[in-house]
N, C-alpha and C positions, 0 to 999 in steps of 0.2 A: 527517695534516692533512687530505688530500681527504676522509676518513671524515667528519669533524667537519664541514666543509664541506657535504658531502652531507645531514648530518642539521640542520644549521643550516637550509638550503633547504628539506627536507622540512617541517619544523617552520612555517617561513614561509609555505608553500603551504597547511599545514592551517590557520593562521590566517587566510589571505586566502579560502578556501573557507568557513571557519566565519563569517566578517564578511559575506560574501556571502550567505548564508543568514539569519543573525540581523537584520543590518542593513538589507539591502534585498529580503528576502522571496523570494531566488532559491529556486529548488528546489536540493537537494543534487545532483541528477544533472546538471543545467545549470553550477552553481558548480564542481564536481569537474572536469567534461570541459573547461571553460575553462583549468583548470591542467595539463592531461595532454596537452597537443598533443604535446610533442615528450619525453615520459617514454616510456621501455621498459614492457612490458605488466606485469611484475612491480611496477615503481614505481607504476605506477595503481593496482593492486588493493593494494597497502601506504598509498597514499594515500588511497584510498576507505574502507579498514577505519578508519583512525585518525579522517577524518571524520565517520564514521555512528557509529562507537562513541563518540565524544565527544559527537556531537549525543544519543545514546541516556541518556547518562549526566549531560548538562548540568545539570538542574534539581537533581539531589544536588549537584553541585560547585558550583553558584550559591548554594545555601541555605547549604552548609559554608563559601564563602568569605563569605558575608555575617557569618557569626559568628566567624571565624578571621581574617579580613583584610578588612575593610569596604571599604578604600580600592581594592582590586584589583576587588571585586563593583562597584564603581562605574565602572571604566573597562575598556570591552568589550573592545577589543585584549588586555589584560592578562589579563582574564578568561579569554577564549578559549584563550590560551596557557597558563594556569594548568591550564584543564581538559583541553587536549589533552595535557599533558605528565602531567598525574595518568592519563588513561586510558591511556597508553602504557607508564607504570610498573605499573599495575594489571593490564592485559587484554591489552597487544600482545604477541606472540609473540618479538619481538626487542626487549630491554631497552635503552634508549637510553645512548650512550655519552658520556663527558666533558660531564656534565649541566650543571655549572656555567659551563663555557666556551660550550656550545651557547646556554644561556640569555642569556648576557651578550650573546653577537652576536645574538642575534633581539630583547631588549631595545633593543641600539644601533640596530638597523634598523627599529623601531618609535618610535625617538624619545623612548624612557623608558628610558636606560641606568643611571638610578639604582635602578631597579625589579628588577635580575635577583636579587640575594641574596633579597628578598622572594617573587619567583615561585619560586625554587627550594623555599623553605621551605613557601612554602603548597601547592606542588603535591607535594612528600612527605608533608605532613600529608593532603591530600587521598586520595592514594593508600593510606595507611595506614588512615584512616577507624576507625570504630567509637567514636570517643570525641565527636562530635556526637551532641546529641539530637534527632535527625531526626524531622519529622513523617512521617504516613501517607503523605504525598503526596511529600515530598521523598525519602523511603527508596526509591520506585518511581520516580522521576525523572519526575513528572508535575506540570505546574502544579495549584495548588491546585484551580482551578475542575473542570478534567477530571478529578482525582481524584475531587471530589464527586459529579459527575455519572455517572462509570461506578460508585462505590462504591452510589449510591443506586438504579441501576436495573439491574446486573448482578453477576454472581458474581466480582467482582474478586478475590477471594481465590483464586481457581481459577485465573487467568490472568494475573495482575497480573506476577507476576516473569519471564515470558515477554518482556514488554514491553523490558527491560533485554539482551536477548540478539538476537544477529545469528540471522535463520531460517536454520537448517542444513539446509533441505529445498528440496526444487524438486517443484511439482505439473506434471505433463505429462498432456496429453489425446492418447489413442491410438484413433482412429477404427476401425470395423470390428470392435470387440468384441475386440481383440487384446490387451487390458491384460496378463493373465497372462502370456502368451507374451513380451510386451516386456520386462514387470518380469524374468522368467527370463534374458532377453538380457542384461539389464543387468548384471544377478547374475553371467553367466559373464564379463563383461567387467571383474568386480572390483568393481562399486559395489553399494552396498546400496539394493534396491528392492524394492517391493511393490505390487499392485494395489490400489487403493484400495477402502476398504469405506464411505466416504461416497457418491463419486461413480462410477458405472459408465461405463467407459470411461477412468478415472483412474489414474496411477500416480506415488505419491509416492517420489521419490529422497532418501534417508536420508544419503547421502554425496555432498555436493553438487558436480556437476563442474565441473572448472575451464572447460571451454570448452562451453557449451549447444549451440552450432550443429554441433558434432563428432557430437552424439547420434544415433544412429540415426533415420531418418526425418525429421529437423527441416529438413533442407535441401531435401529433397523435399515439404515440407509435410503429409506423412502424420502428423506427430507436432508438436504445437506447446505451448508453456510456457504456463500455468493454472493459477490456484489451483484446489483441490478445490472450496472454497466457491463458487465462480463456476459451475464445471461441475455442481454439484450444482443450483444455482437455475435453469440453462438447462433442463437435463432435467426441471424441472417442469411446463414447457411442455407441452400435448398433442402426441402423436407426428404427429399428420396434418400434412402439407406445406402447401399453402395460400402465402400472401403474407404475409411479415413483414417488419416494420420493426425494425431494429435502432438505435435513438436513441443519439447518444453512443457511436458504435461503436467508436471506437479503441482498442487497435490491431488489432481484426478476431478475437479468439478468441471472442466469443459467437458472431458470424457463425459460424465455423468449426465451432463445437460442435454449433450448431442444422443445419446442413446435414450432418453427418457421421450423425445420427441419420434422416434423411429421404433417400429417392430421388428426392422430387420435392418442388417447391416454390421459391420464390425468393425473394430479399431484397433490399431498400434499406437499404444501409447509409448511415447519416446520420452526419455527423462536423462540428462548427463548424469545429476548425482546419482552415487548407487545407494547412498542412504534413502534418498527420495523415491526412487525406483523401489526399493524393497518395500517401503511404505504403501506404495501403489500395488504393488503386488499383493498384500495383504488386502487391501479394500478392494480389490476386483478378483480374489480368489474365487468367489461364488458366480463370477459373471463369465460365462464362454465366450461370449462375443468381444472380450478385451484382451489383447495381449500386451504385456508391459518388457520393454526392454530398455536397457541403459545402454545410450549412446549418444554422440554429439551430433545434433542437427546439421552444421558445417561439413560433419565428413559419411554421409550415407552409405559409401562402400563398405563400409564396416558393419552395418546393419540392415541394409536394404535388401529385398528379395527379389528385385527386379519388376515386381508387379505394380503396375501403376495404380496411383491413388485415385479416388474419386473425387476427394474432398481434403484438404488439409487445413488444420489451425495452427498457426504459427503467433502463438502467444509470447513474443520475444522478451529475451532479458533487455530492461531500461532504466531509466533513472528513477522509476517509481514514483515521479512529482503529481502523479494523480492521487496518491493515497498517501501523502505527507501526513495526513492526520492519523494515522495509524501507524507510520514508519517516520517518525519525526527525524529519524537521524539522517535521513535524506539530504537534509539541508546542510547537514555537516560533511557528509560524504561525498557530494556530487560538486563536480567543477565542470566549466567550461571543457576540460580536457577529457575528462571522464565522460562526458557526454559525446564526445566526438568520437571516443573510442568505442563506446556503445552503438554509436550509428554505424560503425564499419562493421562491427558483429552482426547486427539487423541486416546489413546489405549482404553478408556474407550468407546468412542464413535463408533469406529468400532466393538467392542464386543458387543456393545448394537444393532447395527443395522443389524451384520450379521444374526441373525434369522429370520429377518423379510424379509429377499431375497429369493426368489424360488428357486429351483434349477435350473442350467441353467440362472439364472439372473447375472446382471453385476453390481458390486458397483466400483463408481470411486473416489477414495480418492484424494482429492486435498489441497495444501496449496499453499500460497504466500508466502514461506518461501524456503531459500536458504540453509539451515543448516541440515545435514544430519540427524540429531537428530531427527528431525520432519519429516523425508522425508521416505526416505529409511529405515532408522533403525527402523521406526515405523510398517511400514509394515512387516519388517524381524521378528521384535517381536510378531505381531500379528498372524503371520503364523507360528509360534514355537508352537503354541496350536495345537494338533494332532488330536483333534475334527474338527479342520478346514480344509476342502479340497478344494483347489482353484487354479486355472489356472491363470496366471500374462500374461496379453497379452500386448506385448511390442510393440508399434507403430513403423513404420517405420520412419526413418528421413526424414521430410518434405523437397523437392529438395532446396528448400531457404536456408536451414541449413545444407547442406551436406560440411561436412569438416570444420565447424565452432565448435570453443570449447566453444560456447554458449547453444548448445544441446548436454547433455550427458547422455546416456543410460546407467542406470545401472541395476544391476541384478533384482532390485523389483520396476522399475520405472524410471520417465524421469524427470530431472530437465533442465529447460530451465533458463538461467541467463540474466539479463538486457542488453539492446541494445538500440540503438536509436530510435526505433519504438514500444517497448513493455516493458513490467515489467517482473519480474522475478516469477517461481512458480515450483511446483512439481505435478505430476499425476501419478498416478498407478491404471490401469486397472484390476480388480479382476473379475473372474467369477466363480460361485459356483458351485463346482461339486457335491455335494449331501448336 
């Protein structure tokens, strides 16, 4: 009886998290954390897997429900209960027990007691799959508009299936050129790891550790979590020191990667969120080369001291479509309208920061988006201003990516698409001519 009660509680927690994400546009992290305060660590991890997995497959389940059980598709709590149950039946390591009794109790708690049998039948049908004539978009659990945008401008066939999977890898940045030795150490400790072929100083851990903070060097700050695409992007900046602005700097990984390559130089790490800025202040408390400021990148008059920067990293707010595996709520929250609004913010940041860069300085524009609207199109629109004179430096293709459709060079930058060792994103390196 207690086991069934525990499963009912877990299902209801999952539905509450999913409702917060879908109906109130909460981030998955925030919604999940609010349900985890009193749960043991194993139960927290279990809940996270159920919620993130259900969100990754939600568009597939929604489409199927609209054809199998239309009334459920129009009732958000029941839709989410059916989707979470289907995901558990299909993909979760521990299969549900006493499912009819559990669903009956859940439907009672949701105020829909008569729906239990229909939910059970729908969830079982969704879990079996295969008999619904899915669209290309629903088969990849993508909203139709997002599928169309990605299919038009990217090699979706080369990475689309990955968007349905949890990223079972971890990127680490190891300073001091010790990536090979660090990877060997992890191998000796029983983890599958190797030095990255994409990012110098990067290590990819292919057996995701249970406790990242316990990895060697993490607590001391010599090693930090950072996706290999971001590491590769930061390394595009010229190796000289000088004065660097890290705009939109949280959580601080780009600043740490920049400093690790330079014996000299100083950084102004700018972050709009007061909460995130405070965290970075604690992170860099012992680093005299870093000053943290809370401020808006589009309004430099409030925080800039008038001294030009030698380099600027603008890792701008974006749709996060390149990290959908880690943030599956992207597929629920983003729309063509939100992406258009993000483009306007991205352009505003570039236009505000460009005057702060000295002549000959470099600005690195980065996103974790796969959408051309936020990537090369932003750079193209920015450079249409005749008052802006810039040279675009297009990096060579890394040897490990030669011939790969996952590395695409455009006229205005480079997009790297998701793989089994890294997430996706875009980088453009602009040098100021005058």
